[in-house]
ChimeraX commands (.cxc) that place a marker at each C-alpha (Angstrom):
marker #1 position 42.06,-15.10,1.61 radius 0.5
marker #1 position 43.28,-13.23,-1.47 radius 0.5
marker #1 position 41.26,-10.63,-3.39 radius 0.5
marker #1 position 40.30,-13.07,-6.15 radius 0.5
marker #1 position 38.53,-15.50,-3.80 radius 0.5
marker #1 position 34.79,-14.97,-3.45 radius 0.5
marker #1 position 33.51,-13.74,-0.10 radius 0.5
marker #1 position 31.36,-16.05,2.02 radius 0.5
marker #1 position 27.79,-14.97,2.76 radius 0.5
marker #1 position 28.61,-13.43,6.16 radius 0.5
marker #1 position 31.58,-11.46,4.83 radius 0.5
marker #1 position 29.48,-10.37,1.86 radius 0.5
marker #1 position 26.70,-9.29,4.22 radius 0.5
marker #1 position 29.15,-7.26,6.32 radius 0.5
marker #1 position 30.48,-5.56,3.19 radius 0.5
marker #1 position 26.94,-4.64,2.14 radius 0.5
marker #1 position 26.10,-3.46,5.68 radius 0.5
marker #1 position 29.07,-1.09,5.50 radius 0.5
marker #1 position 27.88,0.16,2.11 radius 0.5
marker #1 position 24.37,0.68,3.48 radius 0.5
marker #1 position 25.68,2.66,6.44 radius 0.5
marker #1 position 27.84,4.88,4.19 radius 0.5
marker #1 position 24.96,5.53,1.78 radius 0.5
marker #1 position 22.53,6.30,4.58 radius 0.5
marker #1 position 25.01,8.77,6.10 radius 0.5
marker #1 position 25.39,10.40,2.69 radius 0.5
marker #1 position 21.60,10.65,2.35 radius 0.5
marker #1 position 21.09,11.72,5.96 radius 0.5
marker #1 position 18.63,8.83,6.22 radius 0.5
marker #1 position 17.75,5.95,8.54 radius 0.5
marker #1 position 16.63,2.33,8.15 radius 0.5
marker #1 position 14.56,-0.13,10.16 radius 0.5
marker #1 position 14.03,-3.85,9.64 radius 0.5
marker #1 position 11.28,-6.42,10.03 radius 0.5
marker #1 position 12.73,-9.91,9.94 radius 0.5
marker #1 position 11.21,-13.34,9.77 radius 0.5
marker #1 position 13.56,-16.12,8.63 radius 0.5
marker #1 position 16.73,-14.17,9.55 radius 0.5
marker #1 position 15.56,-13.79,13.16 radius 0.5
marker #1 position 17.48,-10.57,13.86 radius 0.5
marker #1 position 20.56,-11.20,11.74 radius 0.5
marker #1 position 19.97,-8.04,9.67 radius 0.5
marker #1 position 19.88,-5.99,12.84 radius 0.5
marker #1 position 23.09,-7.59,14.06 radius 0.5
marker #1 position 24.86,-6.88,10.76 radius 0.5
marker #1 position 23.58,-3.30,10.60 radius 0.5
marker #1 position 24.87,-2.55,14.11 radius 0.5
marker #1 position 28.30,-4.22,14.08 radius 0.5
marker #1 position 30.22,-1.11,13.07 radius 0.5
marker #1 position 30.69,1.87,15.39 radius 0.5
marker #1 position 28.38,4.88,14.91 radius 0.5
marker #1 position 25.62,2.90,13.22 radius 0.5
marker #1 position 23.15,4.30,15.74 radius 0.5
marker #1 position 22.85,7.33,13.45 radius 0.5
marker #1 position 21.53,5.16,10.59 radius 0.5
marker #1 position 19.85,2.09,12.14 radius 0.5
marker #1 position 16.64,2.88,14.05 radius 0.5
marker #1 position 15.74,-0.63,15.17 radius 0.5
marker #1 position 13.82,-3.66,14.08 radius 0.5
marker #1 position 11.07,-6.14,14.60 radius 0.5
marker #1 position 11.47,-9.92,14.66 radius 0.5
marker #1 position 8.21,-11.47,13.51 radius 0.5
marker #1 position 8.89,-15.16,13.27 radius 0.5
marker #1 position 5.31,-16.30,13.83 radius 0.5
marker #1 position 2.66,-15.65,11.19 radius 0.5
marker #1 position 0.38,-13.92,13.71 radius 0.5
marker #1 position 3.19,-11.56,14.79 radius 0.5
marker #1 position 3.58,-10.43,11.19 radius 0.5
marker #1 position 0.08,-9.01,11.53 radius 0.5
marker #1 position -0.02,-7.60,15.02 radius 0.5
marker #1 position 3.56,-6.32,15.23 radius 0.5
marker #1 position 4.31,-5.31,11.63 radius 0.5
marker #1 position 0.80,-4.66,10.33 radius 0.5
marker #1 position 0.75,-7.27,7.55 radius 0.5
marker #1 position -2.83,-7.69,6.37 radius 0.5
marker #1 position -4.48,-10.85,7.76 radius 0.5
marker #1 position -6.32,-11.49,4.47 radius 0.5
marker #1 position -2.99,-11.39,2.62 radius 0.5
marker #1 position -1.48,-13.87,5.08 radius 0.5
marker #1 position -4.53,-16.15,4.81 radius 0.5
marker #1 position -4.55,-16.06,1.02 radius 0.5
marker #1 position -0.81,-16.36,0.28 radius 0.5
marker #1 position 0.84,-17.49,3.51 radius 0.5
marker #1 position 3.80,-15.79,5.22 radius 0.5
marker #1 position 6.27,-16.34,2.35 radius 0.5
marker #1 position 5.20,-14.08,-0.49 radius 0.5
marker #1 position 6.47,-10.89,-2.19 radius 0.5
marker #1 position 3.51,-8.82,-0.96 radius 0.5
marker #1 position 4.19,-9.97,2.61 radius 0.5
marker #1 position 7.83,-8.83,2.29 radius 0.5
marker #1 position 6.60,-5.45,1.04 radius 0.5
marker #1 position 4.18,-5.06,3.95 radius 0.5
marker #1 position 6.93,-6.08,6.38 radius 0.5
marker #1 position 9.11,-3.31,4.92 radius 0.5
marker #1 position 6.31,-0.78,5.22 radius 0.5
marker #1 position 5.71,-1.91,8.80 radius 0.5
marker #1 position 9.39,-1.47,9.66 radius 0.5
marker #1 position 9.47,2.01,8.16 radius 0.5
marker #1 position 6.25,3.20,9.76 radius 0.5
marker #1 position 6.37,1.50,13.15 radius 0.5
marker #1 position 10.02,2.23,13.85 radius 0.5
marker #1 position 9.91,5.67,12.21 radius 0.5
marker #1 position 12.70,5.33,9.64 radius 0.5
marker #1 position 13.27,6.66,6.13 radius 0.5
marker #1 position 13.74,3.14,4.72 radius 0.5
marker #1 position 12.24,-0.16,5.77 radius 0.5
marker #1 position 13.47,-3.63,4.91 radius 0.5
marker #1 position 11.24,-6.67,5.28 radius 0.5
marker #1 position 12.44,-10.23,4.79 radius 0.5
marker #1 position 10.54,-13.51,4.76 radius 0.5
marker #1 position 11.32,-16.94,3.40 radius 0.5
marker #1 position 11.93,-20.60,4.05 radius 0.5
marker #1 position 15.22,-21.59,5.70 radius 0.5
marker #1 position 14.29,-25.25,6.07 radius 0.5
marker #1 position 14.61,-28.04,6.86 radius 0.5
marker #1 position 11.42,-28.56,4.82 radius 0.5
marker #1 position 9.09,-26.55,2.59 radius 0.5
marker #1 position 6.54,-24.20,4.14 radius 0.5
marker #1 position 3.07,-23.61,2.75 radius 0.5
marker #1 position 4.07,-24.99,-0.64 radius 0.5
marker #1 position 7.15,-22.74,-0.80 radius 0.5
marker #1 position 10.48,-24.52,-1.29 radius 0.5
marker #1 position 13.44,-24.34,1.04 radius 0.5
marker #1 position 15.63,-21.42,0.00 radius 0.5
marker #1 position 12.88,-19.16,-1.36 radius 0.5
marker #1 position 13.33,-15.67,0.10 radius 0.5
marker #1 position 11.50,-12.38,-0.49 radius 0.5
marker #1 position 12.97,-8.99,0.43 radius 0.5
marker #1 position 10.83,-5.87,0.53 radius 0.5
marker #1 position 12.19,-2.33,0.58 radius 0.5
marker #1 position 10.01,0.66,1.44 radius 0.5
marker #1 position 10.80,4.36,1.27 radius 0.5
marker #1 position 9.01,7.62,0.54 radius 0.5
marker #1 position 9.54,6.76,-3.15 radius 0.5
marker #1 position 7.50,3.56,-2.87 radius 0.5
marker #1 position 7.88,-0.12,-2.13 radius 0.5
marker #1 position 9.40,-2.99,-4.09 radius 0.5
marker #1 position 10.28,-6.62,-3.55 radius 0.5
marker #1 position 12.97,-8.97,-4.79 radius 0.5
marker #1 position 12.82,-12.76,-4.91 radius 0.5
marker #1 position 15.89,-14.89,-4.22 radius 0.5
marker #1 position 16.59,-18.62,-4.13 radius 0.5
marker #1 position 19.39,-20.17,-2.09 radius 0.5
marker #1 position 20.71,-23.64,-1.40 radius 0.5
marker #1 position 22.31,-24.99,1.73 radius 0.5
marker #1 position 21.46,-25.68,5.33 radius 0.5
marker #1 position 19.40,-23.33,7.54 radius 0.5
marker #1 position 22.40,-21.31,8.62 radius 0.5
marker #1 position 23.70,-20.91,5.07 radius 0.5
marker #1 position 20.30,-19.88,3.74 radius 0.5
marker #1 position 19.79,-17.36,6.55 radius 0.5
marker #1 position 23.25,-15.84,5.98 radius 0.5
marker #1 position 22.72,-15.69,2.21 radius 0.5
marker #1 position 19.28,-14.13,2.73 radius 0.5
marker #1 position 20.71,-11.42,5.00 radius 0.5
marker #1 position 23.46,-10.67,2.47 radius 0.5
marker #1 position 20.88,-10.45,-0.33 radius 0.5
marker #1 position 18.64,-8.11,1.67 radius 0.5
marker #1 position 21.56,-5.81,2.40 radius 0.5
marker #1 position 22.66,-5.92,-1.25 radius 0.5
marker #1 position 19.11,-5.05,-2.34 radius 0.5
marker #1 position 19.03,-2.13,0.09 radius 0.5
marker #1 position 22.48,-0.92,-1.00 radius 0.5
marker #1 position 21.34,-1.01,-4.65 radius 0.5
marker #1 position 18.21,1.00,-3.78 radius 0.5
marker #1 position 20.28,3.57,-1.89 radius 0.5
marker #1 position 22.67,3.79,-4.85 radius 0.5
marker #1 position 19.67,4.51,-7.11 radius 0.5
marker #1 position 18.55,7.23,-4.73 radius 0.5
marker #1 position 22.02,8.74,-4.87 radius 0.5
marker #1 position 22.08,8.53,-8.66 radius 0.5
marker #1 position 24.76,5.85,-8.91 radius 0.5
marker #1 position 24.62,3.65,-11.98 radius 0.5
marker #1 position 25.41,-0.04,-12.05 radius 0.5
marker #1 position 28.51,-0.80,-14.06 radius 0.5
marker link #1:1,2 radius 0.2
marker link #1:2,3 radius 0.2
marker link #1:3,4 radius 0.2
marker link #1:4,5 radius 0.2
marker link #1:5,6 radius 0.2
marker link #1:6,7 radius 0.2
marker link #1:7,8 radius 0.2
marker link #1:8,9 radius 0.2
marker link #1:9,10 radius 0.2
marker link #1:10,11 radius 0.2
marker link #1:11,12 radius 0.2
marker link #1:12,13 radius 0.2
marker link #1:13,14 radius 0.2
marker link #1:14,15 radius 0.2
marker link #1:15,16 radius 0.2
marker link #1:16,17 radius 0.2
marker link #1:17,18 radius 0.2
marker link #1:18,19 radius 0.2
marker link #1:19,20 radius 0.2
marker link #1:20,21 radius 0.2
marker link #1:21,22 radius 0.2
marker link #1:22,23 radius 0.2
marker link #1:23,24 radius 0.2
marker link #1:24,25 radius 0.2
marker link #1:25,26 radius 0.2
marker link #1:26,27 radius 0.2
marker link #1:27,28 radius 0.2
marker link #1:28,29 radius 0.2
marker link #1:29,30 radius 0.2
marker link #1:30,31 radius 0.2
marker link #1:31,32 radius 0.2
marker link #1:32,33 radius 0.2
marker link #1:33,34 radius 0.2
marker link #1:34,35 radius 0.2
marker link #1:35,36 radius 0.2
marker link #1:36,37 radius 0.2
marker link #1:37,38 radius 0.2
marker link #1:38,39 radius 0.2
marker link #1:39,40 radius 0.2
marker link #1:40,41 radius 0.2
marker link #1:41,42 radius 0.2
marker link #1:42,43 radius 0.2
marker link #1:43,44 radius 0.2
marker link #1:44,45 radius 0.2
marker link #1:45,46 radius 0.2
marker link #1:46,47 radius 0.2
marker link #1:47,48 radius 0.2
marker link #1:48,49 radius 0.2
marker link #1:49,50 radius 0.2
marker link #1:50,51 radius 0.2
marker link #1:51,52 radius 0.2
marker link #1:52,53 radius 0.2
marker link #1:53,54 radius 0.2
marker link #1:54,55 radius 0.2
marker link #1:55,56 radius 0.2
marker link #1:56,57 radius 0.2
marker link #1:57,58 radius 0.2
marker link #1:58,59 radius 0.2
marker link #1:59,60 radius 0.2
marker link #1:60,61 radius 0.2
marker link #1:61,62 radius 0.2
marker link #1:62,63 radius 0.2
marker link #1:63,64 radius 0.2
marker link #1:64,65 radius 0.2
marker link #1:65,66 radius 0.2
marker link #1:66,67 radius 0.2
marker link #1:67,68 radius 0.2
marker link #1:68,69 radius 0.2
marker link #1:69,70 radius 0.2
marker link #1:70,71 radius 0.2
marker link #1:71,72 radius 0.2
marker link #1:72,73 radius 0.2
marker link #1:73,74 radius 0.2
marker link #1:74,75 radius 0.2
marker link #1:75,76 radius 0.2
marker link #1:76,77 radius 0.2
marker link #1:77,78 radius 0.2
marker link #1:78,79 radius 0.2
marker link #1:79,80 radius 0.2
marker link #1:80,81 radius 0.2
marker link #1:81,82 radius 0.2
marker link #1:82,83 radius 0.2
marker link #1:83,84 radius 0.2
marker link #1:84,85 radius 0.2
marker link #1:85,86 radius 0.2
marker link #1:86,87 radius 0.2
marker link #1:87,88 radius 0.2
marker link #1:88,89 radius 0.2
marker link #1:89,90 radius 0.2
marker link #1:90,91 radius 0.2
marker link #1:91,92 radius 0.2
marker link #1:92,93 radius 0.2
marker link #1:93,94 radius 0.2
marker link #1:94,95 radius 0.2
marker link #1:95,96 radius 0.2
marker link #1:96,97 radius 0.2
marker link #1:97,98 radius 0.2
marker link #1:98,99 radius 0.2
marker link #1:99,100 radius 0.2
marker link #1:100,101 radius 0.2
marker link #1:101,102 radius 0.2
marker link #1:102,103 radius 0.2
marker link #1:103,104 radius 0.2
marker link #1:104,105 radius 0.2
marker link #1:105,106 radius 0.2
marker link #1:106,107 radius 0.2
marker link #1:107,108 radius 0.2
marker link #1:108,109 radius 0.2
marker link #1:109,110 radius 0.2
marker link #1:110,111 radius 0.2
marker link #1:111,112 radius 0.2
marker link #1:112,113 radius 0.2
marker link #1:113,114 radius 0.2
marker link #1:114,115 radius 0.2
marker link #1:115,116 radius 0.2
marker link #1:116,117 radius 0.2
marker link #1:117,118 radius 0.2
marker link #1:118,119 radius 0.2
marker link #1:119,120 radius 0.2
marker link #1:120,121 radius 0.2
marker link #1:121,122 radius 0.2
marker link #1:122,123 radius 0.2
marker link #1:123,124 radius 0.2
marker link #1:124,125 radius 0.2
marker link #1:125,126 radius 0.2
marker link #1:126,127 radius 0.2
marker link #1:127,128 radius 0.2
marker link #1:128,129 radius 0.2
marker link #1:129,130 radius 0.2
marker link #1:130,131 radius 0.2
marker link #1:131,132 radius 0.2
marker link #1:132,133 radius 0.2
marker link #1:133,134 radius 0.2
marker link #1:134,135 radius 0.2
marker link #1:135,136 radius 0.2
marker link #1:136,137 radius 0.2
marker link #1:137,138 radius 0.2
marker link #1:138,139 radius 0.2
marker link #1:139,140 radius 0.2
marker link #1:140,141 radius 0.2
marker link #1:141,142 radius 0.2
marker link #1:142,143 radius 0.2
marker link #1:143,144 radius 0.2
marker link #1:144,145 radius 0.2
marker link #1:145,146 radius 0.2
marker link #1:146,147 radius 0.2
marker link #1:147,148 radius 0.2
marker link #1:148,149 radius 0.2
marker link #1:149,150 radius 0.2
marker link #1:150,151 radius 0.2
marker link #1:151,152 radius 0.2
marker link #1:152,153 radius 0.2
marker link #1:153,154 radius 0.2
marker link #1:154,155 radius 0.2
marker link #1:155,156 radius 0.2
marker link #1:156,157 radius 0.2
marker link #1:157,158 radius 0.2
marker link #1:158,159 radius 0.2
marker link #1:159,160 radius 0.2
marker link #1:160,161 radius 0.2
marker link #1:161,162 radius 0.2
marker link #1:162,163 radius 0.2
marker link #1:163,164 radius 0.2
marker link #1:164,165 radius 0.2
marker link #1:165,166 radius 0.2
marker link #1:166,167 radius 0.2
marker link #1:167,168 radius 0.2
marker link #1:168,169 radius 0.2
marker link #1:169,170 radius 0.2
marker link #1:170,171 radius 0.2
marker link #1:171,172 radius 0.2
marker link #1:172,173 radius 0.2
marker link #1:173,174 radius 0.2
marker link #1:174,175 radius 0.2
view
């Protein structure tokens, strides 16, 4: 593949995971994850490179709606009102990762990988939450493809969102 060809979702995710690791080292910070639709893929990507144990604390896989509450601390009323795929759920997943795994940053991800819609949410809708001492935010993404493609794209987006947040913390400006 030459430099002008776009990266696939997995290669893009690995590139962002490397960026995240570098930024976290620079900040002297750590990250933890709470994953739903990606089922551990973020953790895999964040631990592929050597020496990532200094930046990645661990993660929770909360595929079932009830596990989002009892493992990650997502409010039951929020889950009842909005369902498991919602920006506020992603934010609470991120807070749960940060607090329960004792990390400086938490990333929470929830969405619909398919094959069909879930709770009125379309296939490909993904929410990423990022929590730190500076606060919590969420980002909404929409992807097309099969389950595997959506999960890979979602992981890449979550890592890109985290890298962008770390860049902001370091004072980098988008060009």
